[in-house]
C-alpha positions, 0 to 999 in steps of 0.5 A: 500500500505504501509502495502504491502511495509512493508511486503516485506521489513520485508521478505527481512530482514528475508531472508538476516538475515537467509542467514547470519546465514547460512554463519556463521554456526560453523564447526561441533565438531571434533570426536576426540580431541588429546591433546598432551603435550610435556614436556619441549618443547621450541619454540626456540629449535623447530625453531633452529633445523629445518634444521634437520627435515623432512617435515611431523612433525614440519614443517607440524605443522608450515605450516598447524597449528595455531601457538602461539610462546609464550604460558605462564604459569601464575604462578612461577616455573611450573613443569610438574605436575603443568603445565599439571594441568593448561593446562587441567583445565584452572586454576592455582595451587592456584585453582586446588591444584597441586602446584608441582609434590611433596609437604610436607604433613603437617600431616606427615612432609614427601613429598608426590606425587601429585597423591599418594592415598592409597585408590586405588591399582595399575594395573601392579604397586605397586604405589597407585594413583588417581586424588583426589588431583586435586581439580577442573574439567578438560576438560576430566571430562567436556566431560564425564559429557556432554556426560553422560559417552558416550565419550571415554577418555584415557590418555597415558604418560611416567609419572604417574603424567602426565597420571593421571592429564590429565585423570582427575577424570572421564576418562575411563583410564590413562596409564603410563610406570612403571619405574621399570618393563617397563610395561604399568600400571594404577590404580583401580581409573579408571574403565577400564584396558582393556584386550588388554593392558594386552595382549600388556604388555605380548607381546609388552611392552618395557621390551620385547625389551629393550635389543635391544634398543641403542640410537645413533645420527640419523645424523653424528656428524658434523650435530649437530651444532645448540648448542655448542658441545664439543665432536667430537665422537657420543654418544651411550646409551644402556638402558639395560646396567644399570639394576636398572635404565634402564626404568627411563633412557628410559623415559627421552629419545626420545624413550619414545615418540615411546612407547606412539605412539605404545600404541596409535596405539593399542588403535585405533585398539582395541577401537572405539575411534573417530569412532562416532559423539560423541567427544572423547578425547585422552590426550598424553604426550611426552618428549623433555627434557634433557636425564637423566637430563644432562645439555644442555651444557653436552648433546647438541648433545643428546638434538638436536637428541631428537628434531630430533626423536621428529619430527619423532614421531610427523610425525608418530602420525599425519599419524596414526591419519589420517589413523585411524580417518581422520585428517578432523575429528580431532583437534590436540592441542600441548602444552608444560609444559615449560622448566627447565634446570639442567645446573650448570656451573663451577663457579670457571672456568667461574667466574659466580656469584652464589652459593649454598643455603642450606635451612636446615641451613636456617630453623635451624637458623630461628627456633633459632631466633623465640625461642629467640623472642617468647620463647622455641618451635619448630616453624619451622615444616619442609621445602621442596624445597624453602618453610618453614612450620611453626608449626601453632598449637604451634603458636596457643597454645601460642596465638601468631599472625601468620601474625606477626611471618611470617612478622618477619621471612620474614625480617630475611630470606631475609638477607641470601646469595642467597635469593632474596625475601621472601614471607609470606603466608598471603602476598600471599593471601592478599598482594598488587598486583604486577606482580611478586607477582601475579605469585607467589600467583597463584602458592600458595595453602594455604593448600599445600604450606609453610608459607614462600616461598623463591626465589633465586638470579640468579645463585644460587641453592638450594643444600639441601641434604635432598630434593628429588627435583632435583637441578635447578640453578635459572634463570630468563631468559624468555624461550618461549613455543609454542601452536599449533592447527591443524584441518580441520577448523584451518587456518594456522597462526603464532601469536607472541603475548603472550597468557596465557596457561589458555586459552587452556582448554576453547578452547578445550571445545569450540571446543567440544561444552561443558562447560569449566572446573569449575575453568576456567576463561579466554575466549577461543581462536578463532579457 
Protein backbone atom coordinates (compact mmCIF):
# COMPACT_ATOMS: atom_id res chain seq x y z
CA UNK A 1 0.00 0.00 0.00
CA UNK A 2 2.80 2.35 0.95
CA UNK A 3 4.56 1.47 -2.32
CA UNK A 4 1.44 2.46 -4.32
CA UNK A 5 1.23 5.78 -2.45
CA UNK A 6 4.92 6.44 -3.08
CA UNK A 7 4.47 5.72 -6.80
CA UNK A 8 1.51 8.09 -7.02
CA UNK A 9 3.45 10.81 -5.17
CA UNK A 10 6.50 10.37 -7.40
CA UNK A 11 4.35 10.53 -10.55
CA UNK A 12 2.69 13.69 -9.27
CA UNK A 13 6.05 15.35 -8.56
CA UNK A 14 7.32 14.46 -12.03
CA UNK A 15 4.18 15.89 -13.62
CA UNK A 16 4.50 19.12 -11.61
CA UNK A 17 8.18 19.44 -12.50
CA UNK A 18 7.51 18.81 -16.18
CA UNK A 19 4.76 21.40 -16.18
CA UNK A 20 7.09 23.90 -14.54
CA UNK A 21 9.77 23.28 -17.13
CA UNK A 22 7.29 23.77 -19.95
CA UNK A 23 6.08 27.00 -18.37
CA UNK A 24 9.66 28.33 -18.18
CA UNK A 25 10.66 27.45 -21.74
CA UNK A 26 13.01 30.09 -23.11
CA UNK A 27 11.86 32.04 -26.18
CA UNK A 28 13.39 30.91 -29.44
CA UNK A 29 16.56 32.58 -30.68
CA UNK A 30 15.96 35.58 -32.95
CA UNK A 31 16.51 35.11 -36.66
CA UNK A 32 18.39 38.40 -36.74
CA UNK A 33 20.18 40.49 -34.16
CA UNK A 34 20.61 44.14 -35.13
CA UNK A 35 23.36 45.74 -33.07
CA UNK A 36 23.10 49.49 -33.63
CA UNK A 37 25.90 51.55 -32.11
CA UNK A 38 25.22 55.29 -32.19
CA UNK A 39 28.44 57.24 -31.97
CA UNK A 40 28.23 59.85 -29.16
CA UNK A 41 24.57 59.28 -28.31
CA UNK A 42 23.72 60.83 -24.92
CA UNK A 43 20.80 59.84 -22.70
CA UNK A 44 20.19 63.41 -21.54
CA UNK A 45 20.12 64.84 -25.08
CA UNK A 46 17.90 61.96 -26.21
CA UNK A 47 15.43 62.96 -23.48
CA UNK A 48 15.79 66.76 -23.70
CA UNK A 49 14.85 66.92 -27.38
CA UNK A 50 11.82 64.58 -27.08
CA UNK A 51 9.25 67.30 -27.99
CA UNK A 52 10.87 67.43 -31.45
CA UNK A 53 10.45 63.69 -32.13
CA UNK A 54 7.82 61.69 -33.97
CA UNK A 55 6.10 58.65 -32.47
CA UNK A 56 7.98 55.87 -34.31
CA UNK A 57 11.62 56.48 -33.34
CA UNK A 58 12.99 57.25 -29.88
CA UNK A 59 9.52 57.44 -28.36
CA UNK A 60 8.73 53.94 -29.62
CA UNK A 61 12.02 52.62 -28.24
CA UNK A 62 11.31 54.19 -24.86
CA UNK A 63 7.74 52.91 -24.93
CA UNK A 64 8.40 49.31 -26.04
CA UNK A 65 12.02 48.64 -25.12
CA UNK A 66 14.06 47.73 -22.08
CA UNK A 67 15.93 50.97 -21.44
CA UNK A 68 19.08 51.30 -19.34
CA UNK A 69 19.70 55.02 -18.92
CA UNK A 70 23.28 54.63 -17.67
CA UNK A 71 25.49 52.23 -19.65
CA UNK A 72 29.03 52.93 -18.52
CA UNK A 73 32.36 52.31 -20.23
CA UNK A 74 34.63 50.61 -17.68
CA UNK A 75 37.79 52.43 -18.79
CA UNK A 76 39.03 56.00 -19.02
CA UNK A 77 38.84 58.26 -22.09
CA UNK A 78 36.96 55.99 -24.51
CA UNK A 79 36.79 56.99 -28.17
CA UNK A 80 34.73 55.45 -30.96
CA UNK A 81 37.15 52.61 -31.73
CA UNK A 82 37.90 51.52 -28.16
CA UNK A 83 34.22 51.78 -27.20
CA UNK A 84 32.97 49.70 -30.14
CA UNK A 85 35.61 47.07 -29.46
CA UNK A 86 34.38 46.83 -25.86
CA UNK A 87 30.70 46.76 -26.87
CA UNK A 88 31.32 43.89 -29.30
CA UNK A 89 33.79 41.84 -27.23
CA UNK A 90 32.69 42.39 -23.63
CA UNK A 91 36.34 43.09 -22.81
CA UNK A 92 38.37 46.22 -22.03
CA UNK A 93 41.30 47.67 -24.03
CA UNK A 94 43.86 46.04 -21.77
CA UNK A 95 42.49 42.74 -23.13
CA UNK A 96 41.16 43.44 -26.63
CA UNK A 97 44.06 45.76 -27.52
CA UNK A 98 42.13 48.64 -29.13
CA UNK A 99 43.32 51.42 -26.83
CA UNK A 100 42.18 54.16 -29.23
CA UNK A 101 41.47 54.86 -32.87
CA UNK A 102 45.19 55.65 -33.25
CA UNK A 103 48.27 54.93 -31.17
CA UNK A 104 52.02 55.28 -31.64
CA UNK A 105 53.83 52.34 -33.21
CA UNK A 106 56.99 51.94 -31.13
CA UNK A 107 58.82 50.35 -34.09
CA UNK A 108 58.32 53.27 -36.47
CA UNK A 109 57.59 56.01 -33.89
CA UNK A 110 54.62 57.03 -36.01
CA UNK A 111 50.88 56.98 -35.27
CA UNK A 112 49.01 54.02 -36.73
CA UNK A 113 45.29 53.45 -37.10
CA UNK A 114 43.75 50.58 -35.15
CA UNK A 115 42.65 48.78 -38.33
CA UNK A 116 45.64 49.50 -40.59
CA UNK A 117 47.10 46.34 -42.14
CA UNK A 118 49.30 46.48 -45.23
CA UNK A 119 48.70 42.78 -45.90
CA UNK A 120 45.15 43.36 -47.18
CA UNK A 121 44.11 45.57 -50.07
CA UNK A 122 41.03 47.74 -50.15
CA UNK A 123 37.90 47.46 -52.28
CA UNK A 124 36.92 50.92 -53.60
CA UNK A 125 39.62 52.42 -51.35
CA UNK A 126 43.42 52.65 -51.22
CA UNK A 127 43.38 52.02 -47.44
CA UNK A 128 44.70 48.61 -46.37
CA UNK A 129 42.75 47.27 -43.42
CA UNK A 130 41.95 44.27 -41.25
CA UNK A 131 40.72 43.32 -37.78
CA UNK A 132 44.03 41.74 -36.79
CA UNK A 133 44.73 44.39 -34.12
CA UNK A 134 41.63 43.19 -32.27
CA UNK A 135 43.23 40.58 -30.01
CA UNK A 136 40.11 38.67 -28.88
CA UNK A 137 36.90 37.36 -30.42
CA UNK A 138 33.75 39.42 -30.66
CA UNK A 139 30.07 38.47 -30.96
CA UNK A 140 30.31 38.21 -34.76
CA UNK A 141 33.22 35.79 -34.52
CA UNK A 142 31.48 33.56 -31.99
CA UNK A 143 28.33 33.43 -34.10
CA UNK A 144 30.25 32.35 -37.17
CA UNK A 145 32.11 29.71 -35.14
CA UNK A 146 28.93 28.38 -33.52
CA UNK A 147 27.13 28.02 -36.86
CA UNK A 148 30.17 26.81 -38.85
CA UNK A 149 30.01 29.91 -41.03
CA UNK A 150 26.33 29.38 -41.89
CA UNK A 151 25.23 32.53 -40.08
CA UNK A 152 25.36 35.72 -42.15
CA UNK A 153 27.25 38.58 -40.50
CA UNK A 154 27.56 42.03 -42.02
CA UNK A 155 28.71 45.36 -40.63
CA UNK A 156 27.78 48.76 -42.10
CA UNK A 157 29.10 52.07 -40.78
CA UNK A 158 30.09 55.53 -41.95
CA UNK A 159 33.57 54.94 -40.47
CA UNK A 160 36.26 52.37 -41.24
CA UNK A 161 37.19 51.50 -37.66
CA UNK A 162 33.53 51.10 -36.64
CA UNK A 163 32.76 48.78 -39.56
CA UNK A 164 35.77 46.51 -39.07
CA UNK A 165 35.77 46.29 -35.28
CA UNK A 166 32.04 45.43 -35.32
CA UNK A 167 32.58 42.79 -38.02
CA UNK A 168 35.50 41.17 -36.21
CA UNK A 169 37.68 38.50 -37.80
CA UNK A 170 35.19 36.15 -39.44
CA UNK A 171 32.28 38.23 -40.80
CA UNK A 172 31.03 37.97 -44.36
CA UNK A 173 31.68 41.64 -44.97
CA UNK A 174 32.30 45.08 -43.49
CA UNK A 175 31.41 48.22 -45.44
CA UNK A 176 32.09 51.92 -44.79
CA UNK A 177 31.99 55.21 -46.70
CA UNK A 178 35.18 56.28 -48.47
CA UNK A 179 35.94 59.77 -47.15
CA UNK A 180 37.48 60.80 -50.47
CA UNK A 181 35.14 59.32 -53.10
CA UNK A 182 31.85 58.75 -51.26
CA UNK A 183 31.71 55.10 -52.42
CA UNK A 184 31.00 52.22 -50.08
CA UNK A 185 34.26 50.37 -49.61
CA UNK A 186 35.75 47.36 -47.82
CA UNK A 187 38.89 45.24 -47.53
CA UNK A 188 40.05 41.95 -49.01
CA UNK A 189 40.38 40.74 -45.41
CA UNK A 190 36.73 39.73 -45.75
CA UNK A 191 35.77 37.27 -48.46
CA UNK A 192 32.56 38.95 -49.51
CA UNK A 193 32.38 42.12 -51.58
CA UNK A 194 29.05 41.31 -53.21
CA UNK A 195 28.13 42.14 -56.77
CA UNK A 196 25.14 44.14 -55.63
CA UNK A 197 27.37 46.52 -53.68
CA UNK A 198 29.40 47.27 -56.81
CA UNK A 199 26.12 47.88 -58.60
CA UNK A 200 24.94 50.12 -55.76
CA UNK A 201 28.18 52.14 -55.94
CA UNK A 202 27.70 52.66 -59.66
CA UNK A 203 24.08 53.77 -59.42
CA UNK A 204 23.09 54.90 -55.93
CA UNK A 205 26.08 55.83 -53.73
CA UNK A 206 26.14 59.31 -52.24
CA UNK A 207 28.64 60.69 -54.78
CA UNK A 208 25.80 60.48 -57.33
CA UNK A 209 23.57 62.62 -55.11
CA UNK A 210 25.75 64.92 -53.05
CA UNK A 211 25.21 67.94 -55.30
CA UNK A 212 21.57 67.96 -54.26
CA UNK A 213 22.19 67.39 -50.53
CA UNK A 214 21.67 70.54 -48.47
CA UNK A 215 21.21 70.42 -44.71
CA UNK A 216 18.83 72.95 -43.19
CA UNK A 217 16.77 72.71 -39.97
CA UNK A 218 13.77 70.38 -40.02
CA UNK A 219 11.70 72.89 -38.00
CA UNK A 220 11.54 76.68 -37.66
CA UNK A 221 14.47 78.18 -35.75
CA UNK A 222 12.33 79.02 -32.70
CA UNK A 223 11.64 75.28 -32.17
CA UNK A 224 15.26 74.64 -31.17
CA UNK A 225 15.10 75.96 -27.63
CA UNK A 226 16.41 73.00 -25.63
CA UNK A 227 20.05 74.16 -25.72
CA UNK A 228 21.24 77.79 -25.52
CA UNK A 229 21.21 79.18 -29.06
CA UNK A 230 22.89 82.45 -30.00
CA UNK A 231 21.66 82.62 -33.61
CA UNK A 232 18.38 83.86 -34.98
CA UNK A 233 18.83 82.52 -38.51
CA UNK A 234 18.77 78.94 -39.75
CA UNK A 235 21.98 77.15 -40.66
CA UNK A 236 22.49 75.93 -44.21
CA UNK A 237 25.18 73.48 -45.30
CA UNK A 238 25.72 72.46 -48.89
CA UNK A 239 28.06 69.49 -48.71
CA UNK A 240 29.27 69.82 -52.28
CA UNK A 241 30.48 73.38 -51.68
CA UNK A 242 33.88 72.19 -50.42
CA UNK A 243 35.45 69.88 -52.98
CA UNK A 244 38.10 68.12 -50.87
CA UNK A 245 36.25 67.59 -47.59
CA UNK A 246 32.64 67.13 -48.68
CA UNK A 247 32.40 63.45 -47.73
CA UNK A 248 34.26 63.94 -44.46
CA UNK A 249 31.73 66.62 -43.57
CA UNK A 250 28.83 64.45 -44.66
CA UNK A 251 29.76 61.56 -42.37
CA UNK A 252 29.79 63.95 -39.40
CA UNK A 253 26.20 64.91 -40.20
CA UNK A 254 22.89 63.04 -39.70
CA UNK A 255 22.86 62.32 -43.44
CA UNK A 256 25.39 59.57 -42.76
CA UNK A 257 22.63 57.62 -40.99
CA UNK A 258 20.40 57.85 -44.04
CA UNK A 259 23.22 56.41 -46.15
CA UNK A 260 23.52 53.48 -43.74
CA UNK A 261 19.78 52.85 -43.96
CA UNK A 262 19.79 52.85 -47.74
CA UNK A 263 22.52 50.22 -47.84
CA UNK A 264 20.69 48.15 -45.21
CA UNK A 265 17.60 48.17 -47.42
CA UNK A 266 19.69 46.93 -50.35
CA UNK A 267 21.25 44.22 -48.17
CA UNK A 268 17.81 42.98 -47.12
CA UNK A 269 16.68 42.90 -50.75
CA UNK A 270 19.76 41.21 -52.21
CA UNK A 271 20.64 38.67 -49.49
CA UNK A 272 18.90 36.06 -47.35
CA UNK A 273 19.87 37.64 -44.03
CA UNK A 274 17.28 36.92 -41.34
CA UNK A 275 15.33 34.53 -43.56
CA UNK A 276 16.04 31.19 -41.85
CA UNK A 277 16.12 29.86 -38.27
CA UNK A 278 19.92 30.22 -38.05
CA UNK A 279 20.57 33.53 -36.23
CA UNK A 280 22.25 36.22 -38.31
CA UNK A 281 23.91 39.45 -37.15
CA UNK A 282 23.77 42.93 -38.63
CA UNK A 283 26.09 45.42 -36.92
CA UNK A 284 25.32 49.05 -37.75
CA UNK A 285 26.81 52.38 -36.71
CA UNK A 286 25.07 55.76 -36.72
CA UNK A 287 26.45 59.20 -35.86
CA UNK A 288 24.97 61.57 -33.26
CA UNK A 289 27.95 63.81 -32.56
CA UNK A 290 28.63 67.45 -33.34
CA UNK A 291 28.64 68.43 -37.00
CA UNK A 292 32.10 68.95 -38.49
CA UNK A 293 33.50 68.94 -34.92
CA UNK A 294 31.66 72.11 -33.85
CA UNK A 295 31.18 72.50 -30.12
CA UNK A 296 27.73 72.14 -28.57
CA UNK A 297 27.82 75.91 -27.96
CA UNK A 298 28.67 76.84 -31.54
CA UNK A 299 26.39 74.21 -33.08
CA UNK A 300 23.45 73.92 -30.68
CA UNK A 301 20.84 74.12 -33.45
CA UNK A 302 22.74 71.58 -35.55
CA UNK A 303 23.01 69.19 -32.61
CA UNK A 304 19.28 69.33 -31.88
CA UNK A 305 18.43 68.81 -35.54
CA UNK A 306 20.88 65.88 -35.60
CA UNK A 307 18.73 64.18 -32.97
CA UNK A 308 15.56 65.05 -34.89
CA UNK A 309 16.94 63.38 -38.01
CA UNK A 310 18.41 60.54 -35.96
CA UNK A 311 14.92 59.91 -34.58
CA UNK A 312 13.62 59.71 -38.16
CA UNK A 313 16.44 57.35 -39.21
CA UNK A 314 15.70 55.01 -36.29
CA UNK A 315 11.99 55.01 -37.19
CA UNK A 316 12.83 54.17 -40.81
CA UNK A 317 15.19 51.38 -39.74
CA UNK A 318 12.63 49.78 -37.41
CA UNK A 319 9.97 49.97 -40.11
CA UNK A 320 12.36 48.44 -42.64
CA UNK A 321 13.23 45.58 -40.28
CA UNK A 322 9.54 44.95 -39.61
CA UNK A 323 8.72 44.87 -43.33
CA UNK A 324 11.60 42.62 -44.39
CA UNK A 325 12.09 40.30 -41.40
CA UNK A 326 9.32 40.98 -38.90
CA UNK A 327 10.08 42.53 -35.51
CA UNK A 328 8.89 39.33 -33.84
CA UNK A 329 11.95 37.60 -35.32
CA UNK A 330 14.48 40.30 -34.43
CA UNK A 331 16.37 41.51 -31.38
CA UNK A 332 17.41 45.17 -31.68
CA UNK A 333 20.18 46.44 -29.41
CA UNK A 334 21.01 50.17 -29.39
CA UNK A 335 24.11 51.35 -27.56
CA UNK A 336 26.45 54.34 -27.53
CA UNK A 337 30.19 54.95 -27.76
CA UNK A 338 29.99 57.69 -25.13
CA UNK A 339 30.40 61.39 -25.75
CA UNK A 340 33.33 63.80 -26.01
CA UNK A 341 32.67 67.49 -26.58
CA UNK A 342 35.02 69.68 -28.61
CA UNK A 343 33.92 72.70 -26.64
CA UNK A 344 36.76 75.09 -25.81
CA UNK A 345 35.27 78.21 -24.17
CA UNK A 346 36.95 81.57 -24.42
CA UNK A 347 38.84 81.58 -21.11
CA UNK A 348 39.53 85.32 -21.30
CA UNK A 349 35.84 86.13 -21.83
CA UNK A 350 34.40 83.79 -19.19
CA UNK A 351 37.43 83.66 -16.86
CA UNK A 352 37.16 79.87 -16.65
CA UNK A 353 40.15 78.06 -15.12
CA UNK A 354 42.28 76.09 -17.55
CA UNK A 355 44.94 76.44 -20.18
CA UNK A 356 46.94 74.73 -22.91
CA UNK A 357 49.22 71.79 -22.20
CA UNK A 358 51.99 71.09 -24.71
CA UNK A 359 53.18 67.53 -24.38
CA UNK A 360 56.12 68.00 -26.79
CA UNK A 361 57.64 70.59 -24.43
CA UNK A 362 56.95 68.30 -21.51
CA UNK A 363 58.70 65.38 -23.26
CA UNK A 364 61.74 67.52 -24.13
CA UNK A 365 62.20 68.69 -20.56
CA UNK A 366 61.72 65.15 -19.25
CA UNK A 367 64.50 63.91 -21.54
CA UNK A 368 66.83 66.65 -20.25
CA UNK A 369 66.01 65.67 -16.67
CA UNK A 370 66.71 61.98 -17.34
CA UNK A 371 70.01 62.82 -19.06
CA UNK A 372 71.05 64.86 -16.03
CA UNK A 373 70.14 61.92 -13.80
CA UNK A 374 71.35 58.92 -15.83
CA UNK A 375 73.82 60.27 -18.39
CA UNK A 376 73.67 61.05 -22.11
CA UNK A 377 70.99 59.42 -24.28
CA UNK A 378 67.59 59.83 -25.88
CA UNK A 379 65.46 58.45 -23.07
CA UNK A 380 62.16 59.78 -24.41
CA UNK A 381 61.45 57.94 -27.63
CA UNK A 382 58.16 59.57 -28.53
CA UNK A 383 54.83 60.95 -27.38
CA UNK A 384 51.26 60.72 -28.58
CA UNK A 385 48.00 62.00 -27.18
CA UNK A 386 48.64 62.27 -23.41
CA UNK A 387 51.23 59.49 -23.32
CA UNK A 388 55.03 59.43 -23.32
CA UNK A 389 57.03 56.47 -24.63
CA UNK A 390 60.46 55.74 -23.16
CA UNK A 391 63.39 54.19 -25.02
CA UNK A 392 63.34 50.79 -23.34
CA UNK A 393 66.18 49.45 -25.47
CA UNK A 394 68.51 52.25 -24.34
CA UNK A 395 67.46 51.74 -20.73
CA UNK A 396 68.16 48.02 -21.01
CA UNK A 397 71.58 48.60 -22.64
CA UNK A 398 72.52 50.96 -19.82
CA UNK A 399 71.40 48.29 -17.35
CA UNK A 400 69.04 50.72 -15.68
CA UNK A 401 65.85 49.85 -13.82
CA UNK A 402 62.85 50.78 -15.98
CA UNK A 403 60.48 50.92 -13.00
CA UNK A 404 62.85 53.30 -11.20
CA UNK A 405 63.03 55.60 -14.24
CA UNK A 406 59.25 55.57 -14.65
CA UNK A 407 58.80 56.49 -10.96
CA UNK A 408 61.25 59.40 -11.21
CA UNK A 409 59.53 60.56 -14.39
CA UNK A 410 56.16 60.47 -12.60
CA UNK A 411 57.46 62.75 -9.86
CA UNK A 412 58.97 65.13 -12.44
CA UNK A 413 55.97 65.36 -14.78
CA UNK A 414 53.33 65.92 -12.11
CA UNK A 415 54.89 69.34 -11.46
CA UNK A 416 53.84 70.71 -14.88
CA UNK A 417 50.99 73.18 -15.11
CA UNK A 418 47.77 71.49 -16.16
CA UNK A 419 48.84 67.98 -15.13
CA UNK A 420 46.51 66.29 -12.66
CA UNK A 421 48.04 62.81 -12.31
CA UNK A 422 50.84 60.79 -13.93
CA UNK A 423 50.69 57.00 -14.08
CA UNK A 424 53.66 54.80 -14.94
CA UNK A 425 53.18 51.59 -16.87
CA UNK A 426 54.29 49.36 -14.02
CA UNK A 427 51.77 51.06 -11.73
CA UNK A 428 49.02 50.43 -14.26
CA UNK A 429 49.83 46.73 -14.27
CA UNK A 430 50.82 46.14 -10.65
CA UNK A 431 49.72 49.18 -8.63
CA UNK A 432 47.47 49.21 -5.59
CA UNK A 433 43.81 49.17 -6.59
CA UNK A 434 41.74 52.33 -6.64
CA UNK A 435 38.62 53.19 -8.69
CA UNK A 436 40.47 55.77 -10.79
CA UNK A 437 43.47 53.51 -11.36
CA UNK A 438 41.20 50.62 -12.35
CA UNK A 439 39.57 52.64 -15.14
CA UNK A 440 42.97 53.83 -16.37
CA UNK A 441 44.53 50.37 -16.22
CA UNK A 442 41.53 48.87 -18.05
CA UNK A 443 42.35 51.22 -20.93
CA UNK A 444 46.09 50.48 -20.84
CA UNK A 445 47.75 47.88 -23.05
CA UNK A 446 51.38 47.13 -22.28
CA UNK A 447 52.42 46.83 -25.93
CA UNK A 448 50.42 49.75 -27.33
CA UNK A 449 50.23 52.35 -24.58
CA UNK A 450 53.01 54.67 -23.43
CA UNK A 451 55.22 54.19 -20.40
CA UNK A 452 53.70 57.29 -18.84
CA UNK A 453 50.06 58.36 -19.01
CA UNK A 454 49.14 61.92 -18.04
CA UNK A 455 45.69 63.12 -17.05
CA UNK A 456 44.95 66.85 -17.25
CA UNK A 457 43.05 69.07 -14.87
CA UNK A 458 39.51 70.03 -15.89
CA UNK A 459 39.57 72.96 -18.30
CA UNK A 460 42.98 72.13 -19.76
CA UNK A 461 43.58 70.86 -23.30
CA UNK A 462 46.46 69.05 -25.00
CA UNK A 463 47.39 71.71 -27.57
CA UNK A 464 50.21 69.80 -29.28
CA UNK A 465 50.62 70.96 -32.87
CA UNK A 466 52.21 67.63 -33.82
CA UNK A 467 49.39 65.41 -32.61
CA UNK A 468 46.71 64.20 -35.00
CA UNK A 469 44.40 63.68 -32.05
CA UNK A 470 41.56 66.18 -32.09
CA UNK A 471 41.93 68.66 -29.26
CA UNK A 472 39.45 67.96 -26.48
CA UNK A 473 39.09 70.03 -23.37
CA UNK A 474 39.48 67.93 -20.22
CA UNK A 475 36.19 67.39 -18.40
CA UNK A 476 35.41 65.05 -15.53
CA UNK A 477 31.63 65.63 -15.59
CA UNK A 478 29.54 62.46 -15.87
CA UNK A 479 27.77 62.10 -19.23
CA UNK A 480 25.12 59.35 -19.45
CA UNK A 481 24.83 56.96 -22.40
CA UNK A 482 21.86 54.65 -22.98
CA UNK A 483 21.40 50.98 -23.75
CA UNK A 484 18.08 49.93 -25.30
CA UNK A 485 16.92 46.38 -26.06
CA UNK A 486 13.79 45.75 -28.11
CA UNK A 487 12.32 42.49 -29.43
CA UNK A 488 9.38 40.15 -29.20
CA UNK A 489 10.45 38.69 -25.85
CA UNK A 490 11.58 42.00 -24.30
CA UNK A 491 9.31 43.54 -21.67
CA UNK A 492 9.17 47.35 -21.62
CA UNK A 493 11.10 48.63 -18.63
CA UNK A 494 13.21 51.60 -17.56
CA UNK A 495 16.28 50.89 -15.42
CA UNK A 496 18.26 53.73 -13.85
CA UNK A 497 20.85 51.59 -12.07
CA UNK A 498 24.18 51.96 -13.92
CA UNK A 499 25.24 48.92 -15.95
CA UNK A 500 28.61 48.10 -17.48
CA UNK A 501 28.88 48.21 -21.27
CA UNK A 502 30.86 44.95 -20.95
CA UNK A 503 27.58 43.10 -20.38
CA UNK A 504 26.19 43.87 -23.84
CA UNK A 505 28.24 41.29 -25.77
CA UNK A 506 27.37 38.35 -23.47
CA UNK A 507 23.72 39.45 -23.55
CA UNK A 508 23.58 39.29 -27.36
CA UNK A 509 25.43 35.97 -27.27
CA UNK A 510 22.93 34.51 -24.82
CA UNK A 511 20.04 35.65 -26.98
CA UNK A 512 21.54 33.74 -29.94
CA UNK A 513 22.37 30.67 -27.81
CA UNK A 514 26.12 30.91 -28.48
CA UNK A 515 29.22 31.33 -26.35
CA UNK A 516 30.18 34.77 -25.17
CA UNK A 517 33.38 36.21 -26.71
CA UNK A 518 36.53 34.65 -25.28
CA UNK A 519 37.58 37.66 -23.12
CA UNK A 520 34.08 38.45 -21.86
CA UNK A 521 33.97 38.00 -18.10
CA UNK A 522 30.72 39.63 -16.93
CA UNK A 523 27.31 37.91 -16.92
CA UNK A 524 24.60 38.74 -19.47
CA UNK A 525 21.68 41.00 -18.69
CA UNK A 526 18.22 39.49 -18.21
CA UNK A 527 16.09 39.54 -21.35
